[in-house]
C-alpha positions as a printed NumPy array, in Angstrom:
array([[-74.185, -63.883,  -8.444],
       [-73.645, -60.194,  -9.035],
       [-71.54 , -58.252,  -6.45 ],
       [-74.255, -56.372,  -4.333],
       [-71.321, -55.093,  -1.796],
       [-71.836, -51.37 ,  -1.482],
       [-68.867, -48.841,  -1.73 ],
       [-68.831, -48.692,   2.085],
       [-68.372, -52.464,   2.413],
       [-65.331, -52.365,  -0.148],
       [-63.851, -49.664,   1.832],
       [-64.235, -51.48 ,   4.982],
       [-62.663, -54.604,   3.425],
       [-59.672, -52.317,   2.165],
       [-59.266, -50.523,   5.476],
       [-55.995, -52.191,   6.474],
       [-52.644, -51.148,   5.368],
       [-49.08 , -52.745,   5.246],
       [-46.963, -51.102,   7.882],
       [-43.687, -51.446,   5.618],
       [-44.754, -50.132,   2.442],
       [-48.235, -48.616,   3.247],
       [-50.052, -50.869,   0.567],
       [-54.155, -51.103,   1.212],
       [-54.803, -54.601,   2.228],
       [-57.943, -56.902,   2.48 ],
       [-59.133, -56.995,   5.928],
       [-58.147, -60.471,   6.627],
       [-54.751, -60.518,   4.869],
       [-51.808, -61.972,   6.553],
       [-49.123, -60.985,   3.81 ],
       [-48.669, -57.957,   1.873],
       [-49.484, -58.228,  -1.727],
       [-46.801, -55.742,  -2.665],
       [-43.767, -56.255,  -0.614],
       [-44.67 , -59.706,   0.814],
       [-44.135, -58.736,   4.404],
       [-46.165, -60.816,   7.071],
       [-48.931, -58.568,   8.649],
       [-48.424, -58.663,  12.441],
       [-51.323, -56.418,  13.165],
       [-53.991, -54.7  ,  11.133],
       [-53.437, -51.085,  10.652],
       [-56.132, -48.74 ,   9.708],
       [-55.852, -45.847,   7.296],
       [-56.455, -43.679,  10.339],
       [-53.703, -44.893,  12.275],
       [-51.226, -45.345,   9.613],
       [-51.555, -41.755,   8.315],
       [-49.943, -40.491,  11.653],
       [-47.022, -42.895,  11.334],
       [-46.271, -41.969,   7.833],
       [-46.545, -38.319,   8.965],
       [-44.123, -38.925,  11.847],
       [-41.526, -40.712,   9.385],
       [-41.691, -37.819,   7.105],
       [-41.127, -35.111,   9.76 ],
       [-38.373, -37.315,  11.143],
       [-36.578, -37.204,   7.668],
       [-37.252, -33.436,   7.434],
       [-35.539, -32.863,  10.782],
       [-32.492, -34.97 ,   9.964],
       [-32.347, -33.098,   6.796],
       [-32.447, -29.852,   8.553],
       [-29.765, -31.247,  10.928],
       [-27.382, -32.448,   8.229],
       [-27.572, -29.031,   6.641],
       [-26.692, -27.079,   9.803],
       [-23.875, -29.696,  10.233],
       [-22.516, -28.856,   6.821],
       [-22.943, -25.077,   7.22 ],
       [-20.825, -25.307,  10.315],
       [-18.188, -27.275,   8.716],
       [-18.047, -24.816,   5.522],
       [-17.68 , -21.86 ,   8.148],
       [-14.806, -23.529,   9.892],
       [-12.972, -24.313,   6.983],
       [-13.427, -20.848,   5.555],
       [-12.373, -19.428,   8.936],
       [ -9.225, -21.911,   8.999],
       [ -8.15 , -20.814,   5.317],
       [ -8.499, -16.979,   6.218],
       [ -6.316, -17.475,   9.102],
       [ -3.875, -19.571,   7.079],
       [ -3.576, -16.778,   4.364],
       [ -3.041, -14.233,   7.33 ],
       [ -0.219, -16.36 ,   8.937],
       [  1.398, -16.846,   5.266],
       [  1.435, -13.057,   4.49 ],
       [  2.709, -12.289,   7.845],
       [  5.751, -14.475,   7.204],
       [  6.55 , -13.044,   4.076],
       [  9.782, -10.785,   4.386],
       [  8.929,  -7.134,   4.549],
       [  9.127,  -4.93 ,   1.312],
       [ 10.177,  -1.938,   3.013],
       [ 13.807,  -0.966,   2.581],
       [ 14.969,  -0.815,   6.168],
       [ 17.569,   2.093,   5.204],
       [ 14.782,   4.083,   3.473],
       [ 12.741,   3.405,   6.541],
       [ 14.861,   5.122,   8.803],
       [ 16.075,   7.99 ,   6.832],
       [ 15.424,  11.589,   8.372],
       [ 12.486,  13.609,   7.125],
       [ 13.416,  17.156,   5.976],
       [ 10.385,  18.515,   4.436],
       [  6.685,  18.26 ,   4.026],
       [  5.266,  15.49 ,   1.368],
       [  5.014,  16.816,  -2.185],
       [  4.586,  15.546,  -5.638],
       [  7.34 ,  15.292,  -8.454],
       [  6.159,  16.69 , -11.674],
       [  5.527,  14.182, -14.537],
       [  8.429,  16.017, -16.736],
       [ 11.995,  14.395, -15.632],
       [ 13.853,  15.743, -12.737],
       [ 17.493,  15.458, -13.563],
       [ 20.495,  14.876, -11.317],
       [ 22.406,  18.036, -10.354],
       [ 26.27 ,  17.927,  -9.349],
       [ 26.8  ,  19.026,  -6.059],
       [ 30.17 ,  19.632,  -4.094],
       [ 31.136,  17.226,  -1.41 ],
       [ 33.819,  16.993,   1.148],
       [ 35.199,  14.15 ,   3.309],
       [ 35.818,  15.067,   7.024],
       [ 36.155,  13.188,  10.159],
       [ 35.15 ,  10.092,   8.713],
       [ 32.038,  11.65 ,   6.864],
       [ 30.947,  12.255,   3.247],
       [ 29.222,  15.627,   3.54 ],
       [ 27.09 ,  17.606,   1.227],
       [ 24.791,  20.664,   1.744],
       [ 21.26 ,  20.344,   2.901],
       [ 20.389,  23.557,   1.191],
       [ 21.826,  22.275,  -2.148],
       [ 19.449,  19.242,  -1.812],
       [ 16.445,  21.04 ,  -0.862],
       [ 17.156,  23.611,  -3.709],
       [ 17.738,  20.983,  -6.637],
       [ 15.824,  17.909,  -5.161],
       [ 18.198,  15.483,  -6.861],
       [ 22.093,  15.503,  -6.572],
       [ 24.898,  13.562,  -7.883],
       [ 28.307,  13.349,  -6.369],
       [ 31.469,  11.162,  -6.218],
       [ 33.292,   9.672,  -3.262],
       [ 37.145,   9.278,  -3.924],
       [ 39.406,   7.154,  -1.902],
       [ 42.917,   6.784,  -3.371],
       [ 42.736,   5.693,  -6.919],
       [ 39.038,   4.531,  -6.928],
       [ 35.753,   6.69 ,  -6.953],
       [ 32.285,   5.606,  -6.532],
       [ 29.072,   7.832,  -7.523],
       [ 26.449,   8.488,  -4.98 ],
       [ 23.175,  10.052,  -5.31 ],
       [ 20.893,  11.988,  -2.902],
       [ 17.126,  13.171,  -3.559],
       [ 14.127,  13.941,  -1.354],
       [ 11.398,  11.369,  -1.485],
       [  7.731,  12.443,  -1.953],
       [  7.366,  11.623,   1.728],
       [ 10.089,  14.24 ,   2.614],
       [ 12.745,  11.934,   3.378],
       [ 16.385,  12.213,   2.634],
       [ 17.603,   9.267,   0.324],
       [ 21.169,   8.597,  -0.244],
       [ 22.481,   5.625,  -2.173],
       [ 25.132,   4.469,  -4.196],
       [ 24.438,   5.798,  -7.818],
       [ 24.883,   2.524,  -9.753],
       [ 22.374,   0.418, -11.706],
       [ 24.473,  -2.809, -11.26 ],
       [ 23.039,  -5.203, -13.845],
       [ 23.66 ,  -2.579, -16.78 ],
       [ 26.293,  -0.536, -14.865],
       [ 24.502,   2.803, -15.498],
       [ 25.378,   5.767, -12.926],
       [ 22.863,   8.154, -14.044],
       [ 18.96 ,   8.386, -13.216],
       [ 16.118,  10.759, -13.172],
       [ 12.902,  11.18 , -11.385],
       [  9.721,  11.304, -13.222],
       [  6.356,  11.419, -11.058],
       [  6.306,   8.709,  -8.488],
       [  9.299,   6.823,  -9.995],
       [ 13.252,   6.881, -10.07 ],
       [ 14.342,   6.025, -13.58 ],
       [ 17.45 ,   4.541, -14.933],
       [ 18.844,   6.579, -17.847],
       [ 20.361,   3.614, -19.561],
       [ 17.838,   0.615, -19.217],
       [ 14.687,   2.362, -18.396],
       [ 14.1  ,   0.304, -15.352],
       [ 11.862,   2.036, -12.781],
       [ 11.463,   2.02 ,  -9.012],
       [  9.194,   3.737,  -6.332],
       [ 10.897,   6.823,  -5.408],
       [  9.604,   6.592,  -1.868],
       [ 10.825,   2.884,  -1.191],
       [ 13.157,   1.756,  -4.006],
       [ 11.151,  -1.174,  -4.625],
       [ 10.902,  -2.354,  -8.196],
       [  8.259,  -1.478, -10.44 ],
       [  9.212,  -2.49 , -14.098],
       [ 12.362,  -3.406, -16.115],
       [ 15.034,  -5.846, -16.318],
       [ 17.213,  -4.305, -13.508],
       [ 14.35 ,  -3.792, -10.879],
       [ 15.788,  -6.124,  -8.252],
       [ 18.749,  -4.141,  -7.983],
       [ 17.867,  -0.429,  -7.246],
       [ 20.604,   2.077,  -6.087],
       [ 21.839,   0.628,  -3.085],
       [ 20.714,   3.043,  -0.227],
       [ 23.437,   3.911,   2.484],
       [ 22.155,   5.587,   5.75 ],
       [ 22.755,   9.287,   6.263],
       [ 22.064,  11.953,   8.928],
       [ 21.298,  15.517,   9.032],
       [ 23.437,  17.885,  10.885],
       [ 22.483,  21.288,  10.84 ],
       [ 22.705,  22.337,   7.167],
       [ 24.776,  19.29 ,   6.318],
       [ 23.942,  15.754,   5.298],
       [ 26.453,  13.387,   6.833],
       [ 27.175,   9.697,   5.307],
       [ 29.334,   7.263,   6.87 ],
       [ 32.504,   7.142,   4.998],
       [ 33.419,   3.416,   5.938],
       [ 29.78 ,   2.288,   4.876],
       [ 30.642,   3.692,   1.183],
       [ 34.367,   2.593,   1.364],
       [ 33.361,  -1.059,   2.038],
       [ 30.439,  -1.107,  -0.331],
       [ 30.555,  -4.08 ,  -2.799],
       [ 28.419,  -4.875,  -5.895],
       [ 25.532,  -7.168,  -5.13 ],
       [ 25.993,  -8.938,  -8.698]])
């Protein structure tokens, strides 16, 4: 006998759905033909759709929550890393030479030319435990060289004005190569022997094989038109290498 069921009849017969996998079922089906689950109750297409929608909505909400949780974790890790770097750099030793930092300022800031400024010999005297040279000589020539003599030994010293206007006094020795002469070129102090360079304002190394051993700074003070260096500080100086 030909099938005379109408399309409406067929839709009614297939109007139930599996609550587990959503497969369309015959009206009287007890088991799902797709997943095999027992059908405890019939679910119409109309009632299945809201359940499916609710499930999808829950998945979307859970995905959003997971995404927010991950973002919070990433932000926390980034802040922790930044804090770690800050603490690390704060713990590093200062690059500022403590002697240079405390030196007196005698002029306004200025720039040295790109052409070399050579050392000029300067008269010096030792008096009342101080090694003394004229401030006016330093202001005139910018870069001085003189010797401290004690008994049979002699130690070369230098003095110059930094670009920040500070008096810089130091032992005039590049210890690794034993040079005792230097010149200033632009922002750098340069060894005449090995060519090693240091920052003229700080004596921090810039380039060259001897940069870890700049001329060893010694403290000095300005008294009127004189610059005083403590004699004992120079007499007790020892090579670093």
